[in-house]
N, C-alpha and C positions, 0 to 999 in steps of 0.2 A: 127348253133349257138353254141358257147362255153358256158358251164355251169359253174357257180360258186358253188363248193361243200362246203356245210356246215354241220358239224356233230354236233348236239345239244343234250345235256342231259337235263332231267328235263323239257321237253317241253310241258307237258300236262296241266299245270296251272301256276298261278302267272307270274312272269317276264319271265319265260321260254316260256310260251305260247305267251307272248307279242313279245318276240324275234322271235319265229317261224312264227307268223302272219306277221310281217314286213319283214322277210326274203323271203317270198314267192313272186316270180316274175317269168316271162317267162323264164329268164335265170338262174333260181335257181334249183339246185339239193340239196334238204334239207333231211337229215337223221336224224330223232328224236329217240332218246333212252330214253324211260320213262317206268314207271311201267304200264301205260295204254295208249291206242290210244285215239285220239280225232277226233270224227266224223266231227265237225264244221271245223276243220283245214283241213281235207281231202276235204271237199266241196270247201273250200276257194281256195285250190291248184288247183282243177279242174276248177274253175271259171277263174283263172288268168293265166292257162297254165303253172303252175310250176310242176316240178317233185318232189313228196313227197313220202318219205318212212318212215313208223313208226314201229319201232321195240318194242314190249312190253317186257322189260327186267327188271331184278332185279339186281340193281348195288351193292347189298350186295355180289354178286358172280362177281366181277369185272374182274377176271381172264377169266372166260368163255365168258363174253361180249367182252373184249378186243380181245381174239382169234377169235370171230365171226367178229368183225370189221376188223382186220388185213387180214382175209381171204377174206372179201368182197372188201377191198381196192385193194388187189392183182388182183383182176378180173376186175377192172375198166380200161377203155381206157383214160389214163390221157391226151392223145392228144386232147380229146374232152373237157377238162377242162381249164378254165381261171385261176382258183384259187382253193385252198383248205384250209379249216379252220375248227378248232376244237374248240367248246365252251364247256367247263366243267362247267355247271350251276347247276347240282343237289346238294342238301344238306339236312341234316336232323338235327332237333334240338331234342335231347332226353329229357327225363323228367327233368323239371327245378328244380333240387334239388342239395344239396351239394354232392360232389363226394363220400362222405362216404356212402350216401343213394342211390346211382345210381344203377340201374339194369345193370348187365353185358351185356346183349343182347342188351340193348339200346345203351350202350357206344361203343360196337363193331360195330353196324350199323352206328352210327354217324361217326365214323373213317373210316369205309370201303366205305361208300357212299361219304364222304366229302373229303377224302385224297387218300385212296388206289385206288378207282376206277379211279379218274383223273389221277393219275401217270400211271396206267396200260393202259388206254385209250390213253394217250399222247405217251406213249412208242409204242404202236401198230401203231398209226397214223405216228408218225415220222419215224419209222422203215419201214412201207410199202410205204411211199412217199419219201424216201430219195433221190431218183434218178429222181423224177419229177421236170422238169425245168418249174416250175411255182411258183408264190408267195404262201407261206404257212405260216399260223398263228395258234398260239394256244393262246386262251383267257380263262383264269381261273378266274371265278367269285369268288371273295374273299368277305371280310367283314371288317368293322372297328373293329369287335371283334377278328380279327386275329391279330390286332395291339394294342388292348387295353383289359386288363383282366376284367373279370366279374364273380362275384360270381354266383355259380350254373350253370355255362356255360362251365365247364372245356373241355368237349369233343368237343363242337362246336368251342370254342376258339382255342383249339389245332389243330383241323382239318384245320381251315382257316389259322392259323399261319403256319402250315406245308405246306399248299398250297402256301402261299407267298414265303416261303424259297426254296421249291423244284423249284418254277418258277425262282428264282434267279440263282440257279444251272443250270437249264435248258438253260437259257439265255447264260451262259457262254459256255455250250456245243455247242450250236448252233451257236455262234459267231465264232467258230473255223472252221465251215463248209462253203464251197464256195457258197452254196445255203441254208444257214441255215434258219430255221423258225424264224419269229419274234414272241416273246412271251411276255405276260403280265398277271399279277395277278391284276385285277381291282376290287376295292370296288364300287359297284353301288349306295350307298346312302341307306337311310332308306325308305323302300318300304311297302305299305299297301297290305300285303299278308297274307295268312293263318298263316304264321310263326309269324307275328306281333300280330295276334289274339291270338295265343298260348302263347306269352310272356305277353300279357295284361291280360290273363285269369289264370295265375299261382298263386299259393299260395303265398301271400306276405311274410309269415313267412319263406318260403323256398327259395323265389327269391327276395332278398332285392331291386333290381333295377326295379321292377315292376312299381313303380311310375314314373320313367323317361319315360318308353314306354307309360304309360297312358297320360303323358303330351304331348309327341310327337303327339299322336293321337288327343287329345282334342284341341291342337293348331293348327291343320291342317298342320303339318310339314312333313307328309308322302307323298311320291311320288307315283303316280299310277303305276301299273306294265306296262301300256302302255308307259307312259312318261319315266320311268326308262329304258325300253327297247330302246327307241329312243336314249337316252343319251349313253347307252352302245354301240349300233351300230354305233353311230356318232364318238365315241373314237376308236372304231375298224377300221373305215375308215380313220382315221387320217394318214397323210403322215409319221408322227413320231411314229407310233404305235410301241411298242417294244423298244424305246429308254430308257424307264423307266420299268424294269421288275416288279416293284411293284408300282401301282398307284391308284388313287382315281378319280372317275368321277367328283367329285366336285373340284378337283384341290387341 
């Protein structure tokens, strides 16, 4: 049986966990890169006969994780694979305060995890698989806040805007290759995750848009992590995936 290789960051909770759960299948080779491993996910993989690897890593040190990934990919028998996909899902929202009051370490972490690590991992993935004669995809999980400014969200907005634009550049690079990867930065919609709770719990005097997130929650407009994962994977499976380097799952 040929396996579909998927490398997924931020897989231990939220939509990332939903993606991992739905990717597990008998023909799956799933490598999860997260701060923590997930016992229930390992048990599910065993039940369905999927091959699951979970690396507990810190994407603050994206260079080390990318080097580890590149070395691992170089050891794989790509003839046993039907496809290879990288999903950069991990992200961090730092303290919800104006930039003038932001903590330097929090800003650095948001940019390293949200932008630097995806670029490093994508470079390692594409470099190690450039000669693999099989379909390759890179899916960067973006956000509407990469396309719309919001007060007290400078680092997160900047990371997602950078993710969008580096994906546009990447699409141009890969279009010049005979077997270039299909790439897309996809906004998944508004999801009921710990990040949303963080936004709704912020000090309204520091985060003036808190009321809009309170409204989304009270009006039942948030998508569950499971449903959001379904929509993202359906988009990933589309025959025209990559035709738009920057897209929104909601159209």
